[in-house]
N, C-alpha and C positions, 0 to 999 in steps of 0.2 A: 504494500500500500504506500502510495506516495502522497505526501502532504506538502503543499506549496507554502511559501511564506505569507504571513498575514501582515497587513499594514499598508500604509499609503506608499505609492511609488515615490522614489526620490525626485525632487524638483530638477528640471533640466533647463538649461539656457537654450534659446533658439539656435538651431544649427549644430548643437553639440549632442552626440549620442553617448550614452553610458553603457558599457558592456557589463551586464550583470552575471555573465557566465563564469566570472572569476579569472584568475591567472591562467594563461596558456603558454606553451612553449613559444620562443621567439619565432620559430619557423612557421607556426600556425598564425601568429599575429601579423607577420610581415613577410608574405611569400615573395615579394619583389626585392627584398634586400634593403640595406640602409638607404640607398638612393631613393627608393620608392617611399620610404618612411619620411625622408626629408621633404620630398616633393609633396606628399599628402599633408604633412604638417604645414608647409608653406601655403598650400591651397586652402587648408582649413582656416589658417590665420587670415588670409586674404578675404575669404568668404565671410568670416566673422566681422572683419572691419567694414566690409561692404554693407552687411546687415546692420551694424551699429550706426553707420552713416545714414542709412535709410530711416532707422528709428528716430535718430535725432532730427533729421529734416522733417519727418512727419510730425513730431512733437512740436517743433518750431512753427510749422504751418498751422497746426491746431491752435496754438497759443495766439498766433497772429489773427486767425479767423475769429477766435473768441474776443480778442481785444477790439476788433472792428465791428463787433455786434452781430456777426452772423450766427445762424442757428447751429451751435455746436454743443453737444452735451458736456457738461463740466466734468463728469466722471470719466468720459473718454479722454479728455485733455489730461486729467490727473494720471490716469493709467498710462497713457503714452509717455508722459514726463518721467514716471517711475521706471518704465521699461527702458527708456533711454539712459536714465541714471544708473540703473543696475547693470546694463550692458557696458557702460563706460567704466564702472567700478571693476567689472570682470576683466575687461581688456587691460586696465591699469594693473591689476594683480598679476595677470599673465605676464605682462611686461616686466614687472618687478621680479617675478620668479626667473624669467629668462636672464635678466641682468645678474641676479644672484648666482645662477648656474654658470654664467660666463666668468664671473669673478672667481668662483670656486675653481673652475678649470684653469684659469690663468695663474692661480696660486699654486697649482700642482707642480711638483718638481719632476723633471723628466730625466 
């Protein structure tokens, strides 16, 4: 008899998928090798930045429409602003982790 996990699904940022299957061997995760991983990380980062830019532009547009007196729901404006804010915080933290990793690698003795 198999019993699945109980509880809510973990929250996900737009465009980011979480693998709940657990750790897998490197060959199963990256069949294309390190070059494919770097390319996929680069494309994931680029796509995330594009989505963040779109979220921020949409939030700015909604705020401007609300300020001009157009018919815009206030909760939609607030939700859009929070999505843009959370996306920016996520990108900032990813950048901070990348900088930390680079600094750690640069401190390694060869």
